[in-house]
LUMVEX-680719 format. One record per residue (C-alpha): residue in one letter; x negated, y, z negated. Coordinates in steps of 0.5 Angstrom, whole numbers, plus 500, padded with zeros to 3 digits. Layout:
N
<a,<X,Y,Z>>;
...
! end
This chain:
545
<m,<268,597,871>>;
<g,<273,591,869>>;
<s,<279,594,872>>;
<n,<276,593,879>>;
<v,<275,585,878>>;
<i,<280,581,882>>;
<t,<281,574,879>>;
<g,<286,569,882>>;
<l,<291,564,879>>;
<t,<287,560,874>>;
<c,<289,553,870>>;
<s,<290,557,864>>;
<d,<295,561,867>>;
<i,<300,555,868>>;
<l,<302,555,861>>;
<l,<304,563,862>>;
<i,<309,561,868>>;
<p,<317,561,865>>;
<d,<318,554,868>>;
<l,<312,551,865>>;
<k,<312,554,858>>;
<e,<314,547,855>>;
<a,<308,544,859>>;
<v,<302,541,854>>;
<l,<295,541,856>>;
<l,<293,533,855>>;
<a,<286,534,857>>;
<g,<280,538,861>>;
<a,<280,544,857>>;
<g,<273,546,859>>;
<g,<276,547,866>>;
<l,<282,552,865>>;
<g,<278,557,869>>;
<r,<279,553,875>>;
<y,<282,557,881>>;
<i,<289,555,884>>;
<n,<290,557,891>>;
<r,<296,552,893>>;
<v,<301,546,890>>;
<n,<301,539,892>>;
<v,<306,534,890>>;
<m,<304,527,889>>;
<e,<309,521,890>>;
<v,<305,516,894>>;
<p,<299,512,892>>;
<d,<294,514,898>>;
<v,<295,522,896>>;
<i,<287,522,895>>;
<d,<286,523,903>>;
<w,<291,529,903>>;
<v,<289,533,898>>;
<r,<285,540,898>>;
<p,<280,544,894>>;
<g,<284,548,889>>;
<e,<290,545,889>>;
<f,<295,544,883>>;
<l,<297,537,884>>;
<i,<304,535,881>>;
<t,<307,528,880>>;
<s,<313,525,877>>;
<g,<308,519,875>>;
<f,<312,514,880>>;
<p,<306,512,884>>;
<f,<303,509,877>>;
<h,<310,506,874>>;
<d,<307,499,875>>;
<q,<300,500,874>>;
<p,<299,507,870>>;
<e,<291,505,869>>;
<l,<290,507,876>>;
<l,<290,514,874>>;
<a,<284,513,870>>;
<e,<281,511,877>>;
<i,<284,517,881>>;
<i,<282,522,876>>;
<p,<274,522,878>>;
<q,<276,522,886>>;
<l,<281,528,885>>;
<n,<275,532,881>>;
<q,<270,530,887>>;
<k,<275,533,892>>;
<g,<276,539,889>>;
<v,<283,539,886>>;
<s,<284,544,880>>;
<a,<288,540,876>>;
<l,<294,535,875>>;
<g,<301,536,872>>;
<i,<305,529,871>>;
<k,<312,528,868>>;
<t,<312,522,863>>;
<k,<317,518,860>>;
<r,<321,517,866>>;
<y,<316,512,870>>;
<i,<310,512,865>>;
<a,<311,513,858>>;
<e,<304,516,857>>;
<v,<298,518,860>>;
<p,<293,512,859>>;
<a,<287,514,854>>;
<r,<282,512,859>>;
<a,<284,517,864>>;
<l,<284,523,859>>;
<e,<277,521,856>>;
<l,<275,522,864>>;
<a,<279,528,864>>;
<d,<275,531,858>>;
<q,<268,529,861>>;
<l,<270,532,868>>;
<d,<273,538,865>>;
<f,<279,536,869>>;
<p,<285,539,866>>;
<i,<291,534,866>>;
<f,<298,537,864>>;
<e,<304,534,861>>;
<l,<310,537,865>>;
<p,<317,537,861>>;
<a,<322,532,864>>;
<a,<327,537,866>>;
<t,<321,540,871>>;
<s,<324,542,878>>;
<f,<318,541,883>>;
<s,<321,546,888>>;
<d,<321,551,882>>;
<v,<314,550,880>>;
<v,<312,550,887>>;
<r,<315,557,889>>;
<d,<313,560,882>>;
<i,<306,558,883>>;
<m,<305,560,891>>;
<e,<309,567,889>>;
<r,<303,568,885>>;
<v,<298,566,889>>;
<l,<300,569,895>>;
<v,<301,576,891>>;
<q,<294,575,889>>;
<e,<291,573,896>>;
<a,<295,580,898>>;
<r,<291,584,893>>;
<e,<285,581,895>>;
<l,<286,582,902>>;
<s,<287,589,901>>;
<q,<281,590,897>>;
<l,<277,586,902>>;
<q,<280,591,908>>;
<s,<279,597,904>>;
<r,<271,595,903>>;
<f,<270,593,910>>;
<h,<273,600,912>>;
<k,<269,604,908>>;
<l,<262,600,909>>;
<s,<264,600,917>>;
<k,<265,608,917>>;
<q,<259,609,913>>;
<l,<255,605,918>>;
<l,<258,609,924>>;
<h,<256,616,921>>;
<g,<249,613,921>>;
<d,<247,613,914>>;
<g,<242,607,915>>;
<i,<241,600,911>>;
<e,<239,603,905>>;
<d,<245,607,903>>;
<f,<249,602,906>>;
<l,<246,597,900>>;
<l,<247,603,895>>;
<t,<255,603,897>>;
<l,<255,595,896>>;
<d,<251,595,890>>;
<g,<257,600,887>>;
<m,<262,596,890>>;
<l,<260,589,887>>;
<h,<257,591,881>>;
<n,<251,586,882>>;
<p,<244,587,885>>;
<v,<244,586,893>>;
<f,<238,585,898>>;
<l,<237,584,905>>;
<l,<231,579,908>>;
<d,<230,581,915>>;
<d,<227,577,921>>;
<t,<220,580,919>>;
<d,<220,578,912>>;
<q,<221,585,910>>;
<v,<226,586,903>>;
<f,<231,592,903>>;
<c,<234,592,896>>;
<s,<240,596,893>>;
<p,<238,600,887>>;
<q,<240,595,882>>;
<a,<235,590,886>>;
<e,<230,595,886>>;
<a,<230,596,879>>;
<l,<229,588,878>>;
<e,<223,589,883>>;
<l,<226,583,887>>;
<g,<221,586,893>>;
<e,<215,582,889>>;
<q,<219,575,890>>;
<l,<218,575,897>>;
<p,<216,567,897>>;
<a,<222,565,893>>;
<w,<227,569,898>>;
<m,<223,566,904>>;
<q,<224,559,901>>;
<l,<232,561,902>>;
<r,<231,561,909>>;
<q,<227,555,910>>;
<e,<231,551,906>>;
<g,<238,554,910>>;
<s,<241,555,903>>;
<l,<247,559,905>>;
<g,<253,560,900>>;
<i,<253,559,893>>;
<t,<246,557,890>>;
<f,<241,558,884>>;
<l,<235,563,884>>;
<t,<230,564,878>>;
<v,<229,572,877>>;
<g,<224,573,872>>;
<e,<226,569,866>>;
<r,<233,568,868>>;
<r,<236,563,872>>;
<i,<243,565,876>>;
<r,<248,564,881>>;
<a,<247,568,888>>;
<y,<251,568,894>>;
<v,<247,568,901>>;
<s,<250,570,907>>;
<a,<246,569,914>>;
<v,<247,576,918>>;
<n,<245,573,924>>;
<d,<244,566,927>>;
<k,<237,566,929>>;
<g,<235,560,926>>;
<a,<228,560,922>>;
<d,<228,568,923>>;
<q,<235,569,921>>;
<c,<236,575,916>>;
<l,<240,574,910>>;
<l,<244,578,905>>;
<v,<244,576,898>>;
<l,<248,578,892>>;
<l,<246,576,885>>;
<e,<251,574,879>>;
<w,<247,579,875>>;
<n,<252,583,871>>;
<r,<259,580,872>>;
<e,<261,573,875>>;
<l,<262,573,883>>;
<s,<269,573,885>>;
<v,<272,570,892>>;
<v,<273,577,894>>;
<d,<265,579,893>>;
<q,<263,573,897>>;
<l,<268,574,903>>;
<t,<265,582,902>>;
<i,<258,579,903>>;
<d,<260,575,909>>;
<r,<264,580,913>>;
<v,<259,586,912>>;
<g,<254,581,915>>;
<v,<257,583,922>>;
<l,<256,590,920>>;
<v,<249,589,918>>;
<g,<247,585,924>>;
<l,<250,591,928>>;
<e,<246,596,924>>;
<m,<239,592,925>>;
<i,<240,591,932>>;
<n,<241,599,933>>;
<a,<235,600,928>>;
<g,<231,595,932>>;
<a,<232,598,939>>;
<r,<230,605,936>>;
<r,<224,602,933>>;
<e,<222,598,940>>;
<v,<222,605,944>>;
<e,<218,608,938>>;
<l,<213,602,938>>;
<k,<212,602,946>>;
<y,<210,609,945>>;
<v,<205,607,939>>;
<d,<203,601,943>>;
<q,<201,606,949>>;
<f,<197,610,945>>;
<l,<193,605,941>>;
<q,<191,602,948>>;
<d,<189,608,951>>;
<w,<185,610,944>>;
<i,<182,603,943>>;
<s,<180,602,951>>;
<g,<177,610,951>>;
<r,<182,612,956>>;
<i,<183,619,951>>;
<a,<177,622,952>>;
<a,<177,629,948>>;
<a,<178,628,940>>;
<e,<183,634,940>>;
<d,<188,630,945>>;
<l,<187,624,941>>;
<k,<189,627,935>>;
<l,<195,631,938>>;
<r,<198,624,941>>;
<g,<197,620,935>>;
<e,<201,625,931>>;
<a,<206,626,936>>;
<c,<208,618,936>>;
<g,<208,618,929>>;
<c,<201,614,928>>;
<p,<196,619,926>>;
<l,<188,617,925>>;
<p,<184,618,919>>;
<e,<178,621,920>>;
<r,<173,616,917>>;
<p,<169,610,920>>;
<l,<172,604,922>>;
<r,<171,598,926>>;
<a,<175,594,932>>;
<v,<176,587,932>>;
<t,<178,582,937>>;
<v,<182,576,936>>;
<g,<179,570,939>>;
<w,<182,563,939>>;
<l,<179,556,937>>;
<e,<184,553,941>>;
<d,<189,555,947>>;
<q,<191,562,946>>;
<p,<198,563,944>>;
<e,<204,565,948>>;
<l,<205,573,949>>;
<k,<212,573,945>>;
<q,<208,570,939>>;
<l,<203,575,939>>;
<q,<208,580,940>>;
<q,<212,577,934>>;
<v,<205,578,930>>;
<v,<205,585,931>>;
<k,<212,586,929>>;
<r,<211,583,923>>;
<v,<204,586,921>>;
<r,<207,593,922>>;
<a,<213,591,917>>;
<r,<208,590,912>>;
<a,<207,595,907>>;
<d,<200,593,905>>;
<l,<197,593,912>>;
<q,<199,600,914>>;
<h,<192,602,915>>;
<v,<191,596,920>>;
<k,<193,599,927>>;
<l,<194,593,931>>;
<t,<196,592,939>>;
<i,<196,587,945>>;
<l,<190,590,950>>;
<e,<189,586,956>>;
<g,<193,580,953>>;
<e,<189,580,947>>;
<l,<190,582,940>>;
<v,<186,587,938>>;
<l,<186,591,931>>;
<t,<182,597,928>>;
<v,<181,597,920>>;
<p,<178,603,917>>;
<d,<172,602,913>>;
<q,<174,602,905>>;
<p,<170,600,900>>;
<e,<175,599,895>>;
<l,<179,594,900>>;
<p,<173,590,904>>;
<l,<174,588,911>>;
<e,<175,580,910>>;
<e,<181,582,905>>;
<t,<185,585,910>>;
<l,<183,580,915>>;
<g,<185,575,910>>;
<r,<192,578,909>>;
<l,<193,579,917>>;
<l,<191,571,918>>;
<a,<196,569,913>>;
<e,<202,573,917>>;
<m,<199,570,923>>;
<n,<200,563,920>>;
<r,<207,564,919>>;
<v,<208,565,927>>;
<f,<203,560,929>>;
<v,<203,553,927>>;
<s,<197,550,929>>;
<e,<193,555,933>>;
<t,<187,557,929>>;
<c,<183,564,930>>;
<a,<176,568,929>>;
<f,<176,575,928>>;
<c,<171,578,932>>;
<i,<168,584,929>>;
<g,<165,590,933>>;
<d,<160,595,930>>;
<l,<162,600,926>>;
<a,<164,607,929>>;
<e,<163,613,926>>;
<g,<170,616,927>>;
<p,<176,615,931>>;
<d,<173,618,938>>;
<q,<168,613,938>>;
<v,<172,607,937>>;
<r,<172,604,944>>;
<f,<164,603,943>>;
<s,<166,598,937>>;
<y,<172,595,941>>;
<e,<167,594,947>>;
<s,<162,590,942>>;
<s,<168,586,939>>;
<r,<170,584,946>>;
<k,<162,582,947>>;
<i,<162,578,941>>;
<a,<169,574,943>>;
<r,<166,572,949>>;
<i,<159,570,946>>;
<r,<163,566,941>>;
<q,<167,562,946>>;
<i,<161,560,950>>;
<s,<157,558,944>>;
<g,<162,555,940>>;
<y,<161,558,934>>;
<s,<167,556,929>>;
<g,<167,561,923>>;
<a,<173,565,922>>;
<y,<169,572,922>>;
<v,<164,573,927>>;
<d,<159,579,928>>;
<y,<153,580,932>>;
<r,<149,578,926>>;
<k,<152,571,925>>;
<l,<151,569,933>>;
<g,<144,569,931>>;
<v,<140,567,938>>;
<f,<146,566,942>>;
<r,<147,574,943>>;
<l,<140,574,946>>;
<l,<141,567,950>>;
<y,<148,570,953>>;
<h,<144,575,957>>;
<l,<140,570,961>>;
<p,<142,570,968>>;
<e,<144,563,971>>;
<l,<137,562,974>>;
<a,<134,555,976>>;
<e,<128,556,972>>;
<i,<133,556,966>>;
<s,<137,550,968>>;
<e,<130,546,969>>;
<y,<128,548,962>>;
<r,<134,546,959>>;
<d,<134,539,963>>;
<q,<127,538,961>>;
<y,<129,537,954>>;
<v,<137,535,954>>;
<a,<137,530,960>>;
<p,<133,525,957>>;
<l,<137,525,951>>;
<l,<144,525,955>>;
<e,<141,519,959>>;
<y,<138,515,953>>;
<d,<145,516,949>>;
<s,<149,514,955>>;
<k,<145,508,956>>;
<h,<144,505,949>>;
<n,<151,508,946>>;
<a,<147,512,941>>;
<s,<147,519,938>>;
<l,<140,522,939>>;
<l,<143,529,942>>;
<l,<148,530,937>>;
<t,<143,528,931>>;
<l,<138,533,933>>;
<q,<144,539,934>>;
<l,<146,537,927>>;
<y,<138,537,925>>;
<f,<137,544,927>>;
<k,<144,546,924>>;
<c,<142,543,917>>;
<n,<135,547,917>>;
<r,<131,541,919>>;
<n,<134,537,912>>;
<i,<134,530,914>>;
<k,<138,529,907>>;
<r,<144,534,909>>;
<t,<144,532,916>>;
<s,<145,524,914>>;
<a,<151,527,910>>;
<e,<154,531,916>>;
<l,<154,525,920>>;
<f,<156,520,915>>;
<t,<150,516,917>>;
<h,<144,513,913>>;
<y,<138,517,911>>;
<n,<133,512,915>>;
<t,<138,512,921>>;
<v,<137,519,922>>;
<t,<130,519,921>>;
<y,<129,514,926>>;
<r,<133,517,931>>;
<i,<129,524,930>>;
<d,<123,520,931>>;
<r,<125,516,937>>;
<a,<128,523,940>>;
<c,<121,526,939>>;
<e,<117,520,942>>;
<l,<122,520,948>>;
<l,<121,528,949>>;
<g,<113,528,948>>;
<l,<114,533,942>>;
<s,<111,533,935>>;
<q,<116,535,929>>;
<d,<110,538,926>>;
<d,<109,543,932>>;
<g,<113,549,931>>;
<d,<113,551,938>>;
<d,<115,544,940>>;
<m,<121,545,935>>;
<l,<123,552,937>>;
<e,<123,550,945>>;
<l,<127,544,943>>;
<q,<132,548,939>>;
<l,<132,553,945>>;
<a,<134,548,950>>;
<l,<139,545,945>>;
<k,<142,552,945>>;
<l,<142,553,952>>;
<h,<146,546,953>>;
<e,<151,549,948>>;
<m,<152,555,952>>;
<g,<153,551,958>>;
<r,<158,547,955>>;
<g,<162,553,952>>;
<r,<162,557,959>>;
<r,<165,550,962>>;
<l,<170,550,957>>;
<r,<172,558,958>>;
<a,<172,557,965>>;
<d,<177,551,965>>;
<a,<182,555,960>>;
<q,<182,561,965>>;
<r,<184,556,970>>;
<r,<190,553,966>>;
<r,<192,560,965>>;
! end
């Protein structure tokens, strides 16, 4: 394995160059592993503006002949600029390198070499650059060889998994790919480290825009990693990550990851196009199935198997997703469908967009409660939607796949009632809608409006005239099961104030709090008022669309 490692020219190699065999390392021994990729000559004081990372900077000492102490000032600047090392002739222009400069070089692991007086700078430049260029030629050759092999492999259609397997063997380090749906593809070494289970950490890489060299914690180990973006899709960009697990990352390894990112991107585009075509057939099947357009059970089974979406023969429920605020755009709903289908722990969920709404089916599984599945789905949705909050409208239990249309019809009806009633819970079924499921079916008759207004109109008029809150107080009073203490806590209002408002409302309406029928009629009127407000909001939302 070690014979395949390519290393560049380092500062320690300087002492092996014939023209520099008599050079002496004065300080910065901790930095001898720094790579050198060019040579520069410093004979002017303002050289700091011209240096480049990776340079071996050599000087006769002329810029410091009057002020050798300036060397101590320039050492930190050279180090910050990424200069690899400094070589300086002594005796001619400066007698020796100041102690303070050597002290700083040791602190910064910045190598300083004392060059022999007879050193020819032109010979040094030639010798070092010859070695650098030879090394770069070798690295370029290896890079081209790697790129050719990997591109040939993808052209033969072996897929991302085999591609990562080959990359793993080339680089002798774990590699993984995070795609735009947060699915993790691992090379064999990465699979052995169970990197797929650390998804939040990899997502953080993308959110922070951590490209290039970074540091990660894998298990109990803190390691270096090299991160390259496969595409430029911003928050949804795909990342290719190489971990420094078995051996140090070389420059060629990093360049390999950067270059093959293009190949990975093309492969993912091709795979995505194939998946889009396949999913169109899946979506059409799911829409036909859930809406009841496939009548025969045998047809349902054959179509499900044909499009790679077999249906389990077990009871299940349909769920329609309702929105507490404005409904998201279609592109966002499509992104949710794409992400959910990529999650291994949500494969039992069949999710599609039907008549502009997110609709799903979930099999009845005692070992996996429905609300736990919906909680996972909600977590995935929250990665797409920033502020929208939703309610899962849960239909009746269907005995099997051929009965799912009835569950879907009930879930849609629950969604409409929830929107009209203003119910704000995250999980809604018929039971949680209470009396609203009966009131919803009442027609818009004048008698119903008169009944409602008999109780509500005086309260609205009083509240408007006196800037009061009798209506709101009564609504919360009934919501809190006529518990005045709880009502006052909900309103952040004193107990006596709430008691006065309820007494005043009953007096205004000619009702007795001790009469059960009076309280029932008042509560029904308030429910009808809430439903009327919900219908108006729904109509406004539909007009905005």
